[in-house]
BAFI-3210 file (N, C-alpha, C; in Angstrom, 3 decimals, decimal comma, padded with zeros to 6 digits):
// residues 292
n [1|2|3|4|5|6|7|8|9|10|11|12|13|14|15|16|17|18|19|20|21|22|23|24|25|26|27|28|29|30|31|32|33|34|35|36|37|38|39|40|41|42|43|44|45|46|47|48|49|50|51|52|53|54|55|56|57|58|59|60|61|62|63|64|65|66|67|68|69|70|71|72|73|74|75|76|77|78|79|80|81|82|83|84|85|86|87|88|89|90|91|92|93|94|95|96|97|98|99|100|101|102|103|104|105|106|107|108|109|110|111|112|113|114|115|116|117|118|119|120|121|122|123|124|125|126|127|128|129|130|131|132|133|134|135|136|137|138|139|140|141|142|143|144|145|146|147|148|149|150|151|152|153|154|155|156|157|158|159|160|161|162|163|164|165|166|167|168|169|170|171|172|173|174|175|176|177|178|179|180|181|182|183|184|185|186|187|188|189|190|191|192|193|194|195|196|197|198|199|200|201|202|203|204|205|206|207|208|209|210|211|212|213|214|215|216|217|218|219|220|221|222|223|224|225|226|227|228|229|230|231|232|233|234|235|236|237|238|239|240|241|242|243|244|245|246|247|248|249|250|251|252|253|254|255|256|257|258|259|260|261|262|263|264|265|266|267|268|269|270|271|272|273|274|275|276|277|278|279|280|281|282|283|284|285|286|287|288|289|290|291|292]
n.u [-080,709|-078,107|-077,124|-074,547|-073,205|-072,997|-071,197|-069,328|-067,704|-066,921|-065,240|-063,328|-062,895|-061,552|-059,438|-057,758|-057,788|-056,306|-053,559|-053,390|-052,944|-050,491|-049,179|-049,406|-048,668|-045,873|-045,332|-046,234|-043,948|-041,675|-042,332|-043,005|-040,497|-038,671|-040,231|-040,646|-042,515|-042,444|-042,550|-041,450|-042,246|-044,696|-042,578|-040,856|-042,501|-042,693|-039,793|-040,104|-041,893|-041,177|-038,235|-038,591|-040,322|-038,202|-036,017|-037,323|-038,012|-035,321|-035,153|-035,485|-036,824|-040,212|-040,198|-037,632|-036,851|-038,597|-037,664|-035,488|-036,254|-037,219|-034,850|-033,267|-034,668|-035,050|-032,250|-031,903|-033,774|-032,270|-029,854|-031,009|-031,501|-029,579|-027,982|-029,695|-031,117|-030,166|-027,712|-028,997|-030,595|-031,377|-032,621|-035,560|-038,800|-040,462|-038,698|-037,608|-039,853|-039,913|-037,443|-037,929|-039,757|-038,188|-036,410|-038,476|-039,104|-036,640|-036,151|-038,051|-037,736|-035,634|-036,122|-038,045|-035,873|-034,584|-036,438|-038,166|-041,191|-043,372|-045,971|-045,515|-046,036|-046,124|-046,112|-048,870|-048,854|-050,187|-052,131|-054,326|-057,377|-060,884|-062,540|-066,072|-068,573|-071,169|-072,031|-070,220|-066,664|-064,028|-060,661|-057,667|-055,227|-056,149|-056,718|-053,830|-053,465|-054,481|-053,776|-051,415|-050,857|-052,269|-050,543|-048,129|-048,706|-048,908|-046,413|-045,058|-046,238|-044,990|-042,234|-042,359|-043,133|-042,408|-039,593|-036,178|-034,870|-037,089|-038,277|-036,406|-037,014|-039,642|-039,028|-037,833|-039,908|-041,627|-039,918|-037,293|-035,261|-034,850|-034,862|-031,785|-030,376|-030,240|-028,836|-029,552|-028,860|-030,384|-029,584|-028,899|-031,822|-033,527|-032,349|-033,030|-035,894|-036,143|-035,071|-037,570|-039,724|-039,176|-038,779|-041,242|-042,872|-042,262|-043,101|-045,793|-046,172|-044,785|-047,135|-049,430|-048,776|-049,342|-052,155|-052,614|-050,351|-047,056|-045,767|-043,318|-044,222|-046,421|-045,754|-046,462|-049,340|-050,020|-048,192|-049,652|-052,175|-051,485|-050,512|-052,914|-054,734|-052,848|-053,391|-055,951|-056,586|-054,875|-051,028|-050,180|-050,644|-050,974|-053,220|-055,483|-054,512|-054,455|-057,082|-058,168|-056,986|-058,567|-061,414|-060,571|-060,432|-062,626|-064,773|-063,437|-064,098|-067,070|-067,831|-066,490|-068,064|-070,931|-071,101|-068,793|-065,532|-064,285|-064,769|-063,937|-060,974|-061,400|-063,291|-062,583|-060,147|-061,625|-063,255|-060,789|-059,961|-062,551|-062,225|-059,615|-060,435|-062,137|-061,381|-058,130|-055,970|-056,860|-059,567|-059,187|-056,721|-054,245|-052,263|-048,992|-046,804|-044,976|-043,105|-039,709]
n.v [056,849|054,241|052,073|050,520|051,719|054,103|052,962|052,088|054,143|055,695|053,860|054,457|057,003|057,328|055,584|057,294|059,290|058,626|058,786|061,205|062,464|061,397|062,466|065,361|064,906|065,192|067,328|069,024|068,556|069,594|072,137|072,909|072,808|074,050|076,299|076,150|075,588|072,590|072,112|069,730|067,564|065,598|064,802|062,988|061,010|060,109|058,936|057,157|055,418|054,636|053,825|051,255|049,656|049,319|047,959|045,291|044,733|043,886|041,295|041,694|040,785|041,659|042,945|043,801|045,443|047,649|048,747|049,338|051,531|053,148|054,175|054,940|056,764|058,960|059,784|060,962|063,398|064,180|064,697|066,966|068,779|069,052|070,670|072,232|073,936|074,127|076,152|078,283|079,413|082,009|083,241|084,762|084,021|083,388|083,395|080,991|078,902|079,262|077,816|075,467|074,501|074,100|072,152|070,129|069,968|069,403|066,947|065,717|065,518|064,098|061,790|061,108|060,883|058,672|056,710|056,370|057,013|055,019|053,599|052,324|049,208|047,615|044,768|043,646|043,727|041,938|039,006|039,790|039,437|040,903|041,686|041,335|043,642|044,019|044,356|046,500|046,664|045,940|046,299|044,530|045,788|048,543|048,240|048,486|050,695|052,578|051,414|051,745|054,518|054,958|053,379|055,305|057,443|056,480|055,854|058,225|060,036|058,683|059,082|062,009|062,531|060,895|060,516|061,864|063,148|063,785|065,657|067,612|068,116|069,082|071,265|073,124|073,339|075,181|077,003|078,449|080,629|080,326|077,539|076,821|078,835|076,712|074,715|073,057|071,732|073,354|073,032|070,796|069,571|070,018|068,992|066,788|066,927|066,535|064,612|062,557|063,195|062,684|059,901|059,656|060,570|058,731|056,374|056,845|056,705|054,146|052,466|052,987|052,349|049,528|049,999|052,275|052,257|053,516|056,667|058,796|061,431|061,798|062,651|065,117|065,764|064,430|066,095|068,686|067,915|067,121|069,346|071,173|069,617|070,595|072,931|073,107|071,683|072,644|074,399|073,513|071,548|068,112|065,990|068,018|068,001|065,378|064,905|066,581|065,492|062,808|064,348|065,369|063,388|062,260|063,868|064,205|061,669|061,296|062,913|062,655|060,531|061,253|063,206|063,957|062,541|064,398|066,781|066,486|067,418|070,085|070,620|069,861|071,939|074,348|074,099|074,450|077,042|078,615|078,039|079,300|081,915|081,703|080,588|081,562|080,102|077,687|075,089|073,457|074,520|075,303|077,026|076,335|078,017|080,589|081,867|082,631]
n.w [-134,547|-135,531|-132,967|-132,714|-134,926|-133,975|-131,567|-133,149|-133,954|-131,820|-130,827|-132,950|-132,679|-130,026|-130,070|-132,419|-130,840|-128,686|-130,114|-130,655|-128,181|-127,039|-129,185|-128,033|-125,594|-125,732|-126,927|-124,811|-122,712|-123,447|-124,220|-121,254|-119,909|-121,870|-122,755|-125,292|-128,604|-129,778|-132,993|-134,851|-133,607|-134,473|-136,533|-135,104|-134,366|-136,912|-137,569|-135,316|-136,132|-138,896|-138,361|-136,952|-138,279|-140,175|-138,582|-137,948|-140,605|-140,798|-139,966|-136,970|-133,996|-132,743|-130,578|-129,975|-131,920|-131,479|-129,122|-129,819|-131,773|-130,468|-128,506|-131,090|-131,975|-129,807|-129,439|-131,807|-130,927|-128,707|-130,239|-131,962|-129,634|-128,858|-131,232|-132,663|-130,753|-128,115|-129,003|-130,041|-127,778|-126,418|-127,851|-129,972|-129,011|-131,245|-133,363|-132,252|-132,829|-135,344|-136,060|-135,182|-136,927|-139,219|-138,828|-138,281|-141,105|-142,404|-141,168|-142,385|-144,843|-144,719|-143,744|-146,299|-148,234|-146,924|-146,332|-148,630|-150,697|-150,458|-148,527|-145,476|-143,736|-140,403|-138,642|-136,522|-133,138|-131,822|-132,006|-134,152|-135,001|-135,468|-132,977|-132,161|-130,569|-129,470|-131,885|-133,312|-134,167|-133,128|-133,464|-132,160|-132,051|-131,552|-128,601|-128,006|-128,777|-126,994|-124,396|-124,291|-123,998|-121,744|-119,860|-120,269|-119,170|-116,502|-115,883|-116,411|-114,137|-112,007|-112,696|-112,406|-109,909|-107,908|-108,133|-107,725|-110,160|-111,553|-109,550|-110,124|-112,626|-112,283|-110,659|-112,517|-114,547|-113,214|-112,063|-113,527|-112,853|-110,174|-109,882|-111,331|-109,837|-107,463|-108,080|-109,947|-113,430|-115,922|-118,263|-118,813|-118,216|-120,283|-122,233|-121,224|-121,275|-124,490|-125,500|-123,512|-125,191|-127,757|-127,497|-126,547|-128,786|-130,900|-129,601|-130,114|-133,168|-133,668|-132,270|-133,700|-136,215|-137,428|-137,558|-139,305|-141,349|-141,998|-143,381|-144,768|-144,359|-142,571|-140,419|-140,154|-140,320|-137,685|-135,857|-136,331|-135,302|-132,585|-131,999|-131,741|-129,868|-127,449|-126,944|-126,964|-124,606|-122,755|-122,161|-120,528|-118,996|-118,474|-117,807|-119,188|-121,988|-122,781|-122,205|-124,165|-126,622|-126,881|-127,123|-129,793|-131,660|-131,250|-132,295|-134,872|-135,706|-135,603|-137,095|-139,607|-140,021|-139,759|-141,243|-143,419|-144,478|-145,700|-144,302|-141,996|-140,888|-141,251|-139,760|-137,023|-136,769|-136,814|-134,733|-133,071|-133,477|-132,457|-130,075|-129,295|-129,199|-127,162|-125,017|-124,672|-123,075|-123,511|-122,602|-120,713|-118,791|-117,003|-113,941|-113,426|-112,403|-112,193|-114,649|-115,249]
ca.u [-079,493|-077,845|-076,329|-073,556|-072,707|-072,181|-070,219|-068,022|-067,071|-066,472|-063,751|-062,235|-062,441|-061,134|-058,114|-057,349|-057,664|-054,811|-052,470|-053,213|-052,773|-049,624|-048,111|-049,544|-047,754|-044,502|-045,433|-046,276|-043,064|-040,883|-042,968|-042,949|-038,946|-037,843|-040,833|-040,569|-043,398|-041,775|-043,286|-040,795|-042,561|-044,717|-041,285|-040,345|-043,819|-042,734|-038,993|-039,937|-042,609|-040,027|-036,994|-039,040|-040,632|-036,791|-035,362|-038,613|-037,665|-033,898|-035,310|-035,245|-038,052|-040,787|-040,175|-036,400|-036,917|-039,722|-037,057|-034,121|-036,753|-037,262|-033,543|-032,752|-035,493|-034,700|-031,139|-031,926|-034,271|-030,906|-029,156|-031,348|-031,767|-027,982|-027,650|-030,152|-031,951|-029,441|-027,324|-030,226|-031,792|-031,711|-033,071|-036,867|-040,150|-040,969|-037,200|-037,527|-040,654|-039,524|-036,263|-038,487|-040,403|-037,519|-036,333|-039,534|-038,968|-035,240|-036,603|-039,371|-036,835|-034,466|-037,771|-037,956|-034,918|-034,162|-037,336|-039,267|-042,660|-044,490|-046,527|-045,227|-046,248|-045,750|-047,153|-049,580|-048,204|-050,661|-053,488|-055,340|-058,549|-061,352|-063,619|-066,959|-068,774|-072,720|-072,173|-069,353|-065,596|-062,925|-059,254|-056,999|-054,029|-056,429|-056,449|-052,460|-052,864|-054,814|-053,350|-050,108|-050,942|-052,307|-049,314|-047,010|-048,994|-048,450|-044,531|-044,799|-046,534|-044,035|-041,089|-042,614|-043,850|-041,183|-038,141|-035,128|-035,060|-038,646|-038,421|-035,561|-037,429|-041,087|-038,634|-037,865|-041,197|-042,011|-039,112|-036,212|-034,303|-035,114|-033,719|-030,894|-029,818|-030,493|-027,703|-030,314|-028,358|-031,452|-029,673|-029,496|-033,163|-033,854|-031,931|-033,656|-037,142|-035,726|-035,507|-038,598|-040,598|-038,792|-039,468|-043,292|-043,547|-041,341|-043,619|-047,125|-046,008|-045,310|-048,346|-050,255|-048,272|-049,882|-053,369|-052,877|-049,061|-046,299|-044,966|-042,402|-045,051|-047,376|-045,641|-047,172|-050,768|-049,794|-048,186|-050,775|-053,196|-051,234|-050,812|-054,387|-055,104|-052,013|-053,848|-057,360|-056,460|-054,071|-050,158|-049,005|-051,615|-051,163|-054,239|-056,058|-054,276|-055,122|-058,499|-058,483|-057,093|-059,634|-062,143|-060,626|-060,536|-064,151|-065,275|-063,053|-064,668|-068,275|-068,191|-066,103|-069,116|-072,265|-070,923|-068,042|-064,494|-063,503|-064,494|-063,332|-060,277|-062,131|-064,071|-061,476|-059,363|-062,536|-063,383|-059,240|-060,098|-063,248|-061,105|-058,278|-061,528|-062,982|-060,436|-056,927|-054,949|-057,018|-060,627|-058,534|-055,568|-053,742|-051,035|-047,795|-045,973|-044,472|-041,617|-038,977]
ca.v [055,984|053,029|051,859|049,958|052,680|054,896|052,303|051,851|055,837|056,149|053,224|055,064|058,563|056,758|055,113|058,188|060,428|058,371|058,947|062,899|062,598|060,941|063,804|066,173|065,371|065,388|068,944|069,942|067,748|070,324|073,571|072,984|072,803|075,102|077,422|076,025|074,777|072,119|071,515|068,941|066,700|064,712|063,841|061,809|059,653|059,395|058,496|055,926|054,318|054,054|053,043|049,988|048,939|048,702|047,116|044,630|044,212|043,157|039,972|041,248|040,328|043,336|044,122|044,326|046,510|048,619|049,520|050,335|052,041|054,345|054,796|055,856|058,501|059,413|060,082|062,220|064,092|064,427|065,548|068,022|069,846|070,041|071,268|073,332|074,602|074,953|077,290|079,220|079,340|083,321|083,691|084,949|082,595|083,309|082,669|079,187|078,264|078,839|076,791|074,032|074,208|073,587|071,001|069,414|069,876|068,252|065,808|065,039|065,140|062,752|060,174|061,099|060,075|057,381|055,360|056,476|057,565|054,435|053,485|050,902|048,532|047,024|043,322|044,046|043,498|040,654|038,623|040,706|038,807|041,521|041,926|042,343|044,452|044,817|045,401|047,478|046,155|046,413|045,546|044,478|046,827|049,631|048,097|048,531|052,085|053,027|050,862|052,366|055,813|055,101|053,265|056,280|058,457|056,180|055,976|059,872|060,267|058,154|059,759|063,426|062,816|059,901|060,238|063,265|063,800|063,912|066,881|068,801|068,422|069,902|072,624|074,135|074,262|076,363|078,582|077,782|080,912|079,635|075,949|077,088|078,711|075,767|073,803|072,571|072,147|073,461|072,909|068,783|068,841|070,546|067,814|065,107|067,058|066,699|062,711|062,472|063,508|062,189|058,940|059,472|060,137|057,810|055,202|057,165|055,991|052,857|051,558|053,679|052,418|048,430|050,454|053,052|052,232|054,770|057,602|059,989|062,644|061,455|063,237|066,690|065,890|064,088|066,902|069,689|067,256|067,028|070,607|071,246|068,871|071,085|074,370|072,909|071,037|073,657|073,789|073,190|070,762|066,977|065,538|068,568|067,783|063,566|064,772|067,133|064,821|062,068|064,764|066,071|061,937|061,777|064,688|063,601|060,066|061,308|064,390|061,754|059,504|061,613|064,301|064,035|062,772|065,695|067,882|066,368|068,165|071,223|070,956|070,044|073,111|075,093|073,864|075,117|078,408|078,969|077,762|080,134|082,955|081,868|080,307|081,281|079,644|076,859|075,264|072,747|074,799|075,445|077,403|075,538|078,219|082,099|081,703|084,608]
ca.w [-134,517|-135,071|-131,761|-132,995|-135,662|-132,843|-130,670|-133,476|-134,044|-130,484|-130,633|-133,626|-131,832|-128,863|-130,733|-132,781|-129,870|-127,812|-130,587|-130,745|-126,729|-126,930|-129,286|-127,434|-124,063|-126,301|-127,197|-123,355|-121,873|-123,886|-123,439|-119,802|-119,362|-122,552|-123,177|-126,830|-128,873|-131,214|-134,203|-135,016|-132,886|-135,244|-137,094|-134,300|-134,512|-138,168|-137,183|-134,640|-136,787|-139,830|-137,733|-136,097|-139,716|-140,989|-137,818|-137,750|-141,774|-140,692|-138,820|-135,223|-132,820|-132,647|-129,418|-129,938|-132,907|-131,091|-128,029|-130,778|-132,864|-129,456|-128,234|-131,664|-131,785|-128,352|-129,424|-132,327|-130,137|-128,160|-131,323|-132,383|-128,719|-128,651|-132,227|-133,054|-129,589|-126,731|-129,450|-129,769|-126,640|-126,203|-129,057|-129,272|-129,218|-132,638|-134,087|-131,877|-133,516|-136,887|-136,181|-134,955|-138,317|-140,119|-137,965|-139,456|-142,695|-142,392|-140,556|-143,284|-146,337|-144,319|-144,194|-147,968|-148,992|-146,641|-146,346|-149,980|-150,690|-150,428|-147,470|-145,017|-142,996|-139,273|-137,899|-135,160|-131,905|-130,853|-132,756|-134,760|-135,225|-134,730|-131,976|-131,953|-129,451|-129,861|-133,919|-133,690|-134,423|-132,261|-133,732|-130,972|-131,941|-131,036|-127,020|-127,297|-128,596|-125,825|-123,368|-123,948|-123,320|-120,108|-118,803|-120,457|-118,433|-115,146|-115,814|-116,447|-112,877|-111,105|-112,776|-111,940|-108,484|-107,047|-108,516|-107,548|-111,172|-112,065|-109,066|-110,513|-113,900|-112,174|-110,263|-114,205|-115,009|-111,583|-111,920|-113,871|-112,403|-108,825|-110,324|-111,502|-108,427|-106,406|-108,969|-110,742|-114,729|-116,399|-119,621|-118,816|-117,698|-121,658|-123,301|-121,155|-121,829|-125,779|-124,980|-123,347|-125,939|-128,625|-127,072|-126,730|-129,946|-131,767|-129,217|-130,937|-134,253|-133,644|-132,034|-134,887|-137,745|-137,529|-137,941|-140,443|-141,807|-142,008|-144,548|-144,704|-144,028|-141,622|-138,806|-140,354|-139,840|-136,587|-134,895|-135,983|-134,511|-131,646|-131,246|-131,272|-128,346|-126,467|-127,287|-126,360|-123,057|-121,620|-122,909|-119,261|-118,469|-119,077|-117,925|-120,267|-122,974|-122,733|-122,621|-125,339|-127,310|-126,855|-127,799|-131,406|-132,138|-131,220|-133,100|-135,880|-136,137|-135,600|-138,065|-140,653|-140,221|-140,327|-142,104|-144,478|-144,716|-146,530|-143,561|-140,272|-140,453|-141,126|-138,307|-135,725|-137,190|-136,706|-132,953|-132,049|-134,017|-131,428|-128,691|-129,328|-129,401|-126,088|-123,768|-125,324|-122,553|-123,329|-121,864|-119,539|-118,403|-115,233|-113,843|-112,881|-111,669|-112,979|-115,428|-115,079]
c.u [-078,937|-077,180|-074,563|-072,600|-071,710|-071,297|-069,108|-067,210|-066,642|-065,338|-062,879|-061,725|-061,434|-059,690|-057,481|-056,863|-056,556|-053,415|-052,209|-052,621|-051,260|-048,578|-048,353|-048,806|-046,125|-044,237|-045,118|-045,072|-041,671|-040,959|-042,632|-041,486|-038,944|-038,511|-040,795|-041,767|-042,590|-042,270|-042,427|-041,435|-043,394|-043,727|-040,512|-041,237|-043,184|-041,380|-039,196|-040,545|-041,301|-038,976|-037,749|-039,607|-039,240|-036,363|-036,172|-037,963|-036,422|-034,068|-035,111|-036,697|-038,969|-040,794|-038,661|-036,487|-037,615|-038,400|-035,701|-034,550|-036,476|-036,096|-033,158|-033,233|-035,126|-033,426|-031,158|-032,611|-033,009|-030,459|-029,514|-031,571|-029,933|-027,434|-027,940|-030,880|-030,994|-028,676|-027,924|-030,798|-032,409|-032,480|-035,033|-037,572|-040,285|-039,422|-037,307|-038,475|-040,359|-038,445|-036,634|-039,198|-039,541|-036,572|-037,200|-039,251|-037,667|-035,324|-037,252|-038,578|-035,789|-035,306|-037,378|-037,283|-034,237|-035,164|-038,480|-040,412|-043,457|-044,860|-045,870|-045,742|-045,960|-046,732|-047,992|-048,830|-048,759|-051,360|-054,148|-056,676|-059,987|-062,269|-064,586|-067,834|-069,932|-073,063|-070,952|-067,939|-064,415|-061,512|-058,053|-055,948|-054,872|-056,367|-055,094|-052,835|-053,255|-054,688|-052,081|-050,121|-051,486|-051,465|-048,064|-047,706|-048,644|-046,834|-044,586|-044,771|-045,496|-042,616|-041,079|-042,663|-042,604|-039,989|-037,430|-035,022|-036,017|-038,534|-037,674|-036,346|-038,668|-040,106|-038,404|-038,547|-041,856|-041,308|-037,727|-035,207|-033,777|-033,689|-032,126|-030,050|-029,498|-029,652|-028,392|-029,392|-029,833|-031,263|-029,627|-030,979|-033,766|-033,572|-032,845|-035,408|-037,247|-036,323|-036,516|-039,576|-040,382|-039,273|-040,606|-043,854|-043,674|-042,594|-045,470|-046,916|-045,970|-046,512|-049,260|-050,069|-048,724|-051,462|-053,243|-051,315|-048,049|-045,910|-044,373|-043,520|-046,327|-047,014|-046,475|-048,402|-051,107|-049,495|-049,013|-051,880|-053,183|-050,788|-051,881|-054,603|-053,949|-052,543|-055,047|-057,097|-055,363|-052,347|-049,225|-050,020|-051,695|-052,345|-054,881|-055,739|-054,202|-056,397|-059,242|-058,422|-057,831|-060,882|-062,072|-060,985|-062,054|-065,094|-064,894|-063,703|-066,199|-068,684|-067,482|-067,556|-070,575|-072,017|-070,577|-066,710|-063,890|-063,117|-064,007|-062,549|-060,382|-062,541|-063,596|-060,969|-060,180|-062,859|-061,814|-059,890|-061,265|-062,606|-060,283|-059,195|-062,295|-062,365|-058,971|-055,938|-055,543|-058,484|-060,289|-057,433|-055,577|-052,657|-050,348|-047,231|-045,598|-043,222|-041,025|-037,697]
c.v [054,825|053,011|051,704|050,648|053,383|054,333|052,483|053,725|056,118|055,637|053,908|056,266|057,826|056,536|056,099|059,570|059,886|058,596|060,491|063,100|062,761|061,822|064,526|066,215|065,546|066,712|069,377|069,728|069,074|071,824|073,679|073,537|074,142|076,723|077,429|074,934|074,208|071,626|070,811|067,359|065,583|063,941|063,047|060,933|059,100|058,557|056,868|054,864|053,575|052,869|051,547|049,171|048,215|047,904|045,702|044,014|043,696|041,904|040,528|040,781|041,904|043,673|044,794|045,826|047,774|049,457|050,191|051,544|053,227|054,681|055,965|056,954|059,313|060,008|061,262|063,475|065,006|065,576|067,151|068,697|070,661|070,793|072,180|074,150|074,986|076,000|078,524|079,961|080,633|083,422|084,121|084,060|082,635|082,715|081,294|078,189|077,984|078,270|075,265|073,315|073,768|072,670|069,640|068,853|069,655|067,008|064,711|064,875|064,113|061,734|059,939|060,103|058,572|055,992|055,666|056,923|056,436|053,999|052,101|050,535|047,871|045,854|043,963|043,472|042,128|039,935|039,301|040,638|039,954|041,287|042,111|042,470|044,919|045,565|046,162|046,122|046,758|045,396|045,763|045,484|048,245|049,602|048,210|050,117|052,895|052,757|051,666|053,651|055,751|054,393|054,218|057,152|058,156|056,355|057,333|060,230|059,673|058,872|060,938|063,495|061,820|060,058|062,022|064,173|064,518|065,621|068,297|069,289|069,629|071,555|073,601|074,667|075,259|077,515|078,557|078,576|080,605|078,101|076,321|077,603|077,707|074,366|073,018|072,838|071,996|073,313|070,922|069,051|069,579|069,470|066,308|065,708|066,347|064,793|062,371|062,544|062,870|060,731|058,920|059,628|059,303|056,542|055,784|056,471|055,022|051,834|051,990|052,707|050,710|048,955|050,816|052,982|053,428|055,078|058,459|061,420|062,377|062,255|064,943|066,575|065,873|065,081|068,040|069,211|067,327|068,437|071,306|070,855|069,748|072,255|074,097|072,433|072,172|073,334|073,845|071,922|069,331|066,160|066,521|067,700|066,190|064,008|065,407|066,321|063,251|063,003|065,437|064,634|062,063|062,766|064,580|062,168|060,686|062,260|063,649|060,940|060,434|062,658|063,866|063,783|063,461|066,780|067,841|067,071|069,605|071,916|070,926|071,303|074,573|075,473|074,689|076,960|079,238|079,094|078,888|081,366|083,352|082,059|080,332|080,410|078,498|076,192|074,219|073,312|075,130|075,924|076,673|076,406|079,573|081,771|082,936|083,938]
c.w [-134,567|-134,343|-132,274|-134,099|-134,684|-131,866|-131,902|-134,078|-133,136|-130,543|-131,997|-133,031|-131,157|-129,385|-131,539|-131,738|-129,203|-128,553|-130,643|-129,016|-126,474|-127,686|-128,463|-126,076|-124,769|-125,897|-125,487|-122,833|-122,242|-123,844|-122,109|-119,464|-120,263|-122,531|-124,802|-127,487|-130,263|-131,972|-135,466|-134,320|-133,422|-136,216|-136,145|-134,518|-135,468|-138,400|-136,632|-135,218|-137,894|-139,121|-137,357|-137,196|-140,441|-139,611|-138,086|-139,319|-141,907|-140,444|-137,625|-135,166|-132,996|-131,911|-129,437|-131,213|-132,520|-129,724|-128,808|-131,372|-131,624|-128,944|-129,944|-132,025|-131,055|-128,654|-130,522|-131,861|-129,372|-129,071|-131,395|-131,316|-128,597|-129,633|-132,792|-132,193|-128,643|-127,455|-129,508|-128,706|-125,935|-127,423|-129,500|-129,507|-130,798|-133,431|-133,886|-132,423|-135,015|-136,705|-135,942|-136,094|-139,332|-140,015|-138,709|-140,508|-143,206|-142,226|-141,665|-144,673|-145,723|-143,921|-145,134|-148,529|-148,174|-146,486|-147,693|-149,446|-150,486|-148,886|-146,977|-143,874|-141,562|-139,003|-136,534|-134,237|-131,015|-132,145|-132,836|-135,146|-134,475|-133,758|-132,194|-130,900|-129,927|-130,811|-133,855|-133,283|-133,679|-132,963|-132,727|-131,088|-131,296|-129,383|-126,981|-127,815|-127,315|-124,086|-123,251|-123,790|-121,836|-119,220|-119,281|-119,278|-116,891|-114,945|-115,706|-114,960|-112,251|-111,130|-112,246|-110,391|-107,451|-107,427|-108,326|-108,934|-111,385|-111,085|-109,658|-112,060|-113,794|-111,680|-112,159|-114,631|-114,184|-112,031|-111,994|-113,222|-110,939|-108,962|-110,498|-110,457|-107,255|-106,527|-109,663|-112,336|-115,501|-118,247|-120,050|-118,834|-119,359|-122,322|-122,853|-121,424|-123,736|-125,931|-124,957|-124,530|-127,430|-128,542|-126,929|-128,022|-130,793|-130,778|-129,802|-132,111|-134,664|-133,368|-132,988|-136,144|-138,320|-138,052|-139,021|-141,763|-141,399|-143,338|-143,976|-144,084|-143,103|-140,166|-138,989|-139,495|-138,458|-135,769|-134,711|-135,195|-132,842|-131,035|-131,047|-130,111|-127,351|-126,475|-126,223|-124,715|-122,238|-122,111|-121,810|-118,555|-118,805|-119,218|-118,975|-121,599|-123,628|-122,976|-124,278|-127,065|-127,867|-127,839|-129,356|-131,837|-132,012|-132,115|-134,511|-136,570|-136,369|-137,173|-139,530|-140,973|-140,181|-140,697|-143,186|-144,298|-145,325|-145,684|-142,222|-139,895|-140,052|-140,011|-137,233|-136,124|-136,654|-134,888|-132,503|-132,223|-132,539|-130,127|-128,262|-128,914|-127,620|-125,309|-124,558|-124,581|-122,761|-122,529|-120,550|-118,749|-117,326|-115,110|-113,304|-112,399|-112,864|-113,499|-115,741|-115,979]
res [x|x|x|x|x|x|x|x|x|x|x|x|x|x|x|x|x|x|x|x|x|x|x|x|x|x|x|x|x|x|x|x|x|x|x|x|x|x|x|x|x|x|x|x|x|x|x|x|x|x|x|x|x|x|x|x|x|x|x|x|x|x|x|x|x|x|x|x|x|x|x|x|x|x|x|x|x|x|x|x|x|x|x|x|x|x|x|x|x|x|x|x|x|x|x|x|x|x|x|x|x|x|x|x|x|x|x|x|x|x|x|x|x|x|x|x|x|x|x|x|x|x|x|x|x|x|x|x|x|x|x|x|x|x|x|x|x|x|x|x|x|x|x|x|x|x|x|x|x|x|x|x|x|x|x|x|x|x|x|x|x|x|x|x|x|x|x|x|x|x|x|x|x|x|x|x|x|x|x|x|x|x|x|x|x|x|x|x|x|x|x|x|x|x|x|x|x|x|x|x|x|x|x|x|x|x|x|x|x|x|x|x|x|x|x|x|x|x|x|x|x|x|x|x|x|x|x|x|x|x|x|x|x|x|x|x|x|x|x|x|x|x|x|x|x|x|x|x|x|x|x|x|x|x|x|x|x|x|x|x|x|x|x|x|x|x|x|x|x|x|x|x|x|x|x|x|x|x|x|x|x|x|x|x|x|x|x|x|x|x|x|x]
***
């Protein structure tokens, strides 16, 4: 086995896995507070990437375009929660899933009419000359992707562990009824969950846009892979879904390299089915408390 080829597949897998992990974090954030699996999460990534490309195309500095794109996507996340989720919060779990699928289709249609069908690109965040490492090629934008994941993990850790809002957020995760009795506004926490997940999704779309480009339908597959990471890693376990995201990215990279790119997605979904049969709660799941 060629070591440089092995290293190249590893670099590719870790880059892709970081994106899946970012999407999965958005899934987990919403599910922990609301109990909803938001299948529109991938579309937040599409909107973030497209907004950023649009703002940058208007002559804005790239970092200003990134900030505005994240804010715009977060506001859309809030709008979705207020208009589509909050009025139906007492609906059944299946109905809520169907609602989020409908939101996904609507956002994708809006993306189609607003941004067109042609792929769009975003300039790299820094000098993008390839870096040679033991015969493998590392694109600097890939470093941005992985670094962004770990930076967000650190920020989320401090938010949940060191702030009053984060503590209230965790209380809603552990026991929503008790949180309400303690005076915590669970509806506000639900809105915050959608804002955070939309912002994280937007960041994922923005950092990957210079690598893969952006299209109106990019969110569909990203959302499915993020959902897969959430299931494998455990639906309430942030560390687990991050690890699962990396695992999925590596499996795809190696299966594409050693089998065929045509089968990489099929292999990933086959592994998901195996996990569902063997460990329905995820191979790295953990309990955060009893939901009532």
